[in-house]
C-alpha distance (Angstrom), angle and dihedral (degrees) to the residues before:
residue distance angle dihedral
M1 . . .
F2 3.71 . .
S3 3.84 139.1 .
I4 3.74 132.2 -120.8
I5 3.82 123.8 -149.3
F6 3.74 124.1 -158.1
F7 3.84 124.1 -174.2
G8 3.75 121.4 179.2
T9 3.76 135.8 -151.1
S10 3.70 130.9 -169.0
H11 3.92 93.3 -88.8
R12 3.91 106.1 26.2
V13 3.73 146.4 9.8
N14 3.80 120.8 -123.9
G15 3.82 125.3 -167.2
I16 3.80 141.5 -176.5
A17 3.76 132.8 -161.9
V18 3.84 120.6 -137.9
Q19 3.68 121.8 -162.8
P20 3.96 131.5 168.5
R21 3.71 112.2 -105.7
M22 3.83 113.2 -105.1
F23 3.74 122.9 -150.5
G24 3.80 119.7 -112.1
P25 3.80 138.2 66.3
E26 3.78 118.0 -29.2
L27 3.73 117.0 -126.6
P28 3.76 117.2 -120.5
R29 3.68 115.6 -101.4
P30 3.79 120.9 -128.3
A31 3.71 114.2 -108.9
C32 3.73 116.3 -117.6
D33 3.86 131.0 -170.9
V34 3.78 116.9 -123.4
P35 3.76 112.4 -139.4
N36 3.85 115.9 -124.4
S37 3.83 94.2 -141.4
T38 3.87 135.8 34.8
V39 3.73 117.7 -89.6
S40 3.73 131.7 -158.8
V41 3.74 118.8 -130.1
S42 3.71 122.9 -167.5
L43 3.88 113.9 -150.0
P44 3.62 126.8 -165.9
A45 3.83 112.9 -103.9
L46 3.81 118.7 -103.0
P47 3.90 114.3 -104.3
V48 3.82 113.6 -102.2
Y49 3.88 111.5 -93.5
A50 3.82 125.0 -160.8
V51 3.70 118.0 -168.4
G52 3.67 93.9 -157.9
T53 3.78 125.8 -153.1
K54 3.82 111.2 8.2
C55 3.86 117.6 -113.1
G56 3.76 128.9 -164.1
P57 3.66 126.2 -132.0
P58 3.91 122.4 -72.4
T59 3.78 115.2 -83.0
R60 3.69 113.2 -98.0
S61 3.80 124.3 -154.0
Y62 3.84 91.2 -156.9
V63 3.77 141.2 -2.8
E64 3.89 117.3 -140.0
V65 3.68 117.0 -114.9
K66 3.79 122.7 -172.4
T67 3.67 121.8 176.0
D68 3.82 107.7 173.8
I69 3.94 96.3 61.9
C70 3.77 95.9 95.9
A71 3.81 95.4 54.3
D72 3.79 95.5 90.6
A73 3.89 92.8 46.6
L74 3.77 90.1 49.6
K75 3.79 91.9 50.7
K76 3.76 92.0 53.1
N77 3.94 89.4 51.3
F78 3.77 89.7 51.4
L79 3.83 90.5 50.6
W80 3.71 88.8 51.3
L81 3.84 92.2 50.6
V82 3.89 90.6 48.6
C83 3.84 90.2 52.9
R84 3.79 91.3 47.9
L85 3.71 89.4 52.7
H86 3.91 95.2 57.9
S87 3.86 93.5 92.3
A88 3.76 134.0 25.7
T89 3.68 97.7 -161.6
N90 3.85 113.3 22.5
Q91 3.68 104.3 48.9
S92 3.88 111.8 -168.1
V93 3.82 99.2 163.5
P94 3.81 115.0 94.1
S95 3.79 123.4 -125.5
W96 3.81 118.7 -90.4
T97 3.70 96.7 -75.0
G98 3.79 99.2 43.4
Y99 3.74 90.7 45.2
N100 3.80 91.8 55.0
I101 3.71 90.4 49.3
L102 3.80 90.6 57.9
A103 3.75 91.4 43.7
S104 3.76 92.3 59.1
N105 3.83 98.0 40.9
S106 3.84 93.3 120.1
V107 3.96 93.7 60.3
D108 3.80 112.2 105.9
V109 3.69 108.3 -136.6
I110 3.90 129.2 -172.1
P111 3.81 117.0 -161.7
S112 3.86 115.1 -111.5
V113 3.78 120.5 -120.1
V114 3.80 108.0 -111.8
S115 3.90 120.9 -172.4
Y116 3.65 129.5 177.6
L117 3.83 120.6 -118.7
P118 3.81 125.7 -139.4
T119 3.77 111.5 -81.4
I120 3.74 118.1 -111.9
N121 3.72 105.6 -137.8
A122 3.74 98.1 -152.1
P123 3.89 136.6 93.9
A124 3.79 111.3 -80.5
T125 3.70 92.3 -139.9
Q126 3.80 94.0 67.6
M127 3.80 121.0 97.2
A128 3.95 89.1 -139.2
T129 3.77 88.9 60.3
V130 3.84 94.0 48.2
H131 3.88 87.1 49.0
E132 3.68 89.6 52.3
I133 3.75 91.4 52.3
L134 3.90 89.8 53.7
L135 3.81 90.4 49.0
Q136 3.86 94.5 50.7
S137 3.78 88.6 46.7
K138 3.78 91.2 52.3
N139 3.92 92.1 47.2
I140 3.78 89.1 52.6
M141 3.77 94.1 47.7
T142 3.71 90.8 48.7
S143 3.82 94.7 46.7
L144 3.88 92.2 52.4
H145 3.90 92.3 42.8
I146 3.82 92.0 -122.3
S147 3.82 116.2 159.9
N148 3.91 95.3 -153.2
M149 3.75 135.5 14.0
S150 3.85 134.6 -161.5
V151 3.78 111.5 -140.1
A152 3.85 118.6 -173.2
F153 3.77 122.5 -154.6
D154 3.77 136.0 175.8
Q155 3.80 115.6 -110.4
A156 3.82 97.0 -94.2
L157 3.74 90.4 55.3
Y158 3.83 96.0 36.7
C159 3.85 95.3 60.1
K160 3.80 90.6 52.3
V161 3.89 93.4 44.5
I162 3.77 94.5 54.3
E163 3.79 92.5 46.8
I164 3.88 88.1 57.3
L165 3.88 92.2 44.0
W166 3.80 93.6 47.7
A167 3.84 90.0 48.5
H168 3.81 95.1 47.6
R169 3.71 105.6 27.4
D170 3.81 95.6 160.8
R171 3.90 93.8 53.9
F172 3.79 100.9 62.5
P173 3.92 103.6 19.6
N174 3.76 96.7 147.4
I175 3.82 98.4 48.2
V176 3.81 113.0 96.3
P177 3.85 113.6 -165.0
R178 3.73 118.3 -148.0
L179 3.76 132.1 -168.8
G180 3.75 115.3 -118.6
V181 3.78 120.6 -114.6
F182 3.77 102.0 -140.9
H183 3.70 101.1 63.6
T184 3.76 90.4 39.8
I185 3.84 89.7 58.5
C186 3.78 92.3 46.9
M187 3.92 89.8 49.6
L188 3.78 89.7 53.2
L189 3.84 93.6 46.9
G190 3.86 84.9 54.7
V191 3.73 90.2 51.5
I192 3.89 92.0 50.3
G193 3.87 88.6 47.9
K194 3.76 92.6 49.6
R195 3.83 93.2 50.1
F196 3.80 98.8 46.6
Q197 3.75 110.4 22.6
A198 3.84 92.2 87.2
A199 3.82 89.9 48.6
G200 3.70 91.9 64.4
L201 3.82 106.6 -77.7
R202 3.81 91.1 113.1
D203 3.84 90.5 58.1
I204 3.80 92.2 42.5
C205 3.97 88.2 56.5
I206 3.79 93.2 53.6
E207 3.76 102.8 33.7
S208 3.85 96.3 47.6
G209 3.92 90.0 50.8
A210 3.83 91.4 -124.0
V211 3.78 91.9 121.0
A212 3.78 130.7 25.4
E213 3.81 116.7 -117.7
G214 3.68 94.3 -114.1
S215 3.84 94.7 51.4
V216 3.82 96.7 48.2
S217 3.88 95.1 95.9
G218 3.66 93.1 50.4
V219 3.80 94.7 46.4
L220 3.90 92.6 49.3
D221 3.79 91.6 45.8
G222 3.68 92.9 53.0
H223 3.74 93.4 -120.9
K224 3.81 93.8 117.7
Y225 3.90 96.9 58.3
N226 3.85 100.6 -176.1
R227 3.86 98.2 42.5
S228 3.69 91.1 42.3
L229 3.74 94.9 50.4
R230 3.86 91.1 46.2
F231 3.76 92.8 51.3
H232 3.84 93.6 50.4
K233 3.73 91.7 48.9
I234 3.83 89.4 55.1
M235 3.85 91.5 45.5
Y236 3.72 91.0 47.6
E237 3.73 92.8 52.2
A238 3.75 92.0 47.5
L239 3.73 94.4 51.2
L240 3.83 89.6 47.9
R241 3.74 90.5 52.4
L242 3.88 89.1 53.3
V243 3.76 89.7 51.7
W244 3.93 91.4 48.1
N245 3.88 90.0 53.6
Q246 3.82 90.3 58.3
F247 3.76 92.6 40.7
P248 3.98 98.3 83.6
Q249 3.72 93.6 56.2
W250 3.76 96.1 49.3
L251 3.83 89.9 44.7
T252 3.85 91.7 53.6
E253 3.73 91.3 49.4
N254 3.84 99.5 45.0
H255 3.76 101.2 28.3
P256 3.86 109.8 22.0
D257 3.84 90.6 167.5
A258 3.67 91.8 62.1
H259 3.78 99.9 49.3
D260 3.86 89.5 106.4
L261 3.88 91.1 64.1
L262 3.82 88.7 75.0
D263 3.75 89.8 76.7
I264 3.70 95.2 87.8
R265 3.83 96.7 153.1
P266 3.82 93.4 110.2
L267 3.89 87.1 55.2
V268 3.66 94.0 50.3
L269 3.94 94.8 43.2
S270 3.82 87.5 52.6
V271 3.70 90.1 55.7
F272 3.75 92.2 50.3
S273 3.85 99.8 38.0
E274 3.78 87.9 79.8
G275 3.79 99.6 19.2
V276 3.88 128.7 -102.1
S277 3.72 106.8 -59.9
S278 3.63 139.0 144.8
T279 3.84 91.6 -95.6
T280 3.81 96.1 50.8
V281 3.78 91.2 44.3
E282 3.83 93.6 51.6
E283 3.70 91.2 47.6
S284 3.79 92.2 50.0
L285 3.75 92.7 48.9
D286 3.88 89.5 53.5
R287 3.82 95.0 51.3
T288 3.67 117.2 111.7
V289 3.81 95.3 -134.1
F290 3.85 91.2 55.1
R291 3.73 93.7 47.7
K292 3.92 91.2 50.2
V293 3.84 93.0 47.4
H294 3.87 91.8 47.0
Q295 3.85 90.0 49.7
Y296 3.71 92.2 51.0
F297 3.77 92.6 43.4
C298 3.91 91.5 52.0
E299 3.84 87.1 50.4
F300 3.80 91.8 51.5
M301 3.88 87.9 47.8
Q302 3.67 89.5 54.8
H303 3.81 90.5 47.3
L304 3.75 88.0 57.4
R305 3.90 92.9 49.5
S306 3.90 94.4 50.1
Q307 3.79 111.3 26.8
Q308 3.86 110.3 26.1
G309 3.78 97.6 72.9
P310 3.87 135.8 -103.0
L311 3.74 97.0 -59.1
A312 3.77 94.4 54.3
R313 3.87 88.1 45.4
F314 3.81 90.4 49.5
W315 3.89 95.2 54.1
M316 3.75 91.8 40.1
S317 3.81 87.0 58.8
Y318 3.81 85.1 59.7
I319 3.67 92.1 59.1
D320 3.83 90.5 46.5
M321 3.75 92.3 51.1
V322 3.87 94.9 48.8
E323 3.83 89.7 47.7
V324 3.94 86.7 57.2
V325 3.79 89.0 52.9
L326 3.90 92.6 47.9
N327 3.85 89.4 46.6
L328 3.69 90.8 53.3
V329 3.71 93.9 47.5
R330 3.89 88.8 43.8
A331 3.81 90.2 51.9
S332 3.80 93.7 52.8
R333 3.81 94.5 46.8
E334 3.78 95.2 44.2
G335 3.84 94.0 37.6
N336 3.81 89.7 -125.6
W337 3.83 104.4 163.1
A338 3.73 96.7 -176.2
L339 3.85 91.6 53.4
H340 3.61 90.5 48.0
M341 3.86 92.7 54.8
A342 3.77 89.3 47.2
S343 3.71 93.1 51.9
I344 3.87 92.1 49.9
R345 3.75 90.1 52.8
S346 3.91 91.1 52.1
I347 3.89 90.6 50.3
I348 3.74 96.0 54.8
P349 3.88 100.7 74.2
W350 3.82 88.6 50.4
T351 3.79 91.8 55.0
F352 3.82 89.7 54.2
A353 3.74 93.8 44.2
Y354 3.78 94.0 55.7
D355 3.64 98.7 40.0
N356 3.89 96.4 -109.4
L357 3.69 89.5 149.6
N358 3.94 96.4 168.4
Y359 3.75 93.2 60.6
A360 3.90 91.5 35.7
R361 3.76 89.2 62.4
S362 3.74 96.6 36.3
L363 3.86 96.1 45.6
T364 3.71 93.3 48.2
A365 3.78 94.0 50.9
Y366 3.75 89.7 43.8
Y367 3.82 93.8 51.6
S368 3.87 90.1 46.2
E369 3.81 92.4 53.2
M370 3.74 97.4 43.3
S371 3.84 92.3 48.4
H372 3.80 87.7 65.3
I373 3.69 100.8 42.2
E374 3.81 93.0 90.7
H375 3.90 91.8 67.2
E376 3.94 97.6 29.4
K377 3.79 97.4 46.5
P378 3.81 111.5 11.6
G379 3.77 95.3 169.4
L380 3.71 93.1 56.6
Y381 3.79 90.1 43.5
M382 3.70 90.8 56.7
F383 3.71 89.6 49.9
L384 3.79 91.5 54.1
C385 3.76 93.4 47.1
E386 3.71 89.2 53.4
G387 3.84 89.4 59.4
G388 3.85 96.9 -91.2
F389 3.78 91.1 138.3
S390 3.86 90.9 64.2
A391 3.84 130.6 45.5
Q392 3.80 134.3 -142.6
L393 3.72 111.6 -127.5
S394 3.98 98.7 170.2
A395 3.73 125.4 66.0
T396 3.93 91.2 -153.9
N397 3.72 106.6 27.3
T398 3.78 107.1 84.1
F399 3.93 92.1 -174.3
A400 3.63 99.7 53.4
G401 3.71 110.0 97.3
F402 3.84 118.3 166.5
R403 3.83 117.7 -103.3
L404 3.86 108.3 -121.7
T405 3.82 93.7 -122.1
R406 3.69 129.3 38.8
P407 3.88 120.0 -110.3
């Protein structure tokens, strides 16, 4: 099993093939001469392709809905927050990404094999180009004797691919299209910026010094992926710290017998006594005191969402949306297919709410198709559950899965 990833530009379509590395001797690669100057190559035009009558998706009797998948990810985020709160001056706990790298250091990783596919020198918006992509994918699958193949696309290509597959279901029955993660995250970051920038988020970006004034628009629109994600992580932690400051008073008023649970210093010290690692994190997540504190903290968060007025509910929705982004990133980097599906389902209502109709249609179709892959293609489903929808590029970084479309 392996995955193919295609991403299109205005003039051409590029693709890469990702396959888990197998143990054994590596075959020698043929030597190739690299030209010293740029050469122009004239390629024959692709034959004209007409889809014909448009067809909708297949009728489904149900769509799978799971609501408890994100609980473990939220617990890990809460433990990270608790560890960050241990000191107000000398901060020794890394940020969200660095912490998760340390928390997964015992996982053995093997870098995936990544190879570049021939470039299709044709506009990505043409149906003939999309049809050629499917033909090349089918040829690769046939030559490698693979029964099913996962092929990832960005949204602009995905909507055309499923149109062809729905119209000609018997022509490419074993090709399963997937929607790339990178542009989906950028879209959701843009939705967050659109929802909150006029409520003071733009001013916070500039006045805090986290984002330069000239880059604010790109950060809030989601076009500057790294800077946007970094800022929302900082803002997410800042709001959780404010929530934590009000947590003791609420706990004393509503659960006076549980006030002693707020002394979590022994828990934090146990994490740092041996250093942040997968072992110490797993042990901390299983401790009774942590589970109790997390349970009450989630109850307090729900109290803020429902009983503290529209302003509190509005900014609590920011925390919820950033958690969806972090869950989607975690799913790709850990190869957690169930968390990926749960995150996609959480994104869909926001695409409708903010009139992002392209992703609203594509994500709805994508979630419906992927919900039935367990029964329709069990072999491919097992491959995805084992992390096959992501790829490991680093031999040392265990929290560095590959995003399924290139930035």
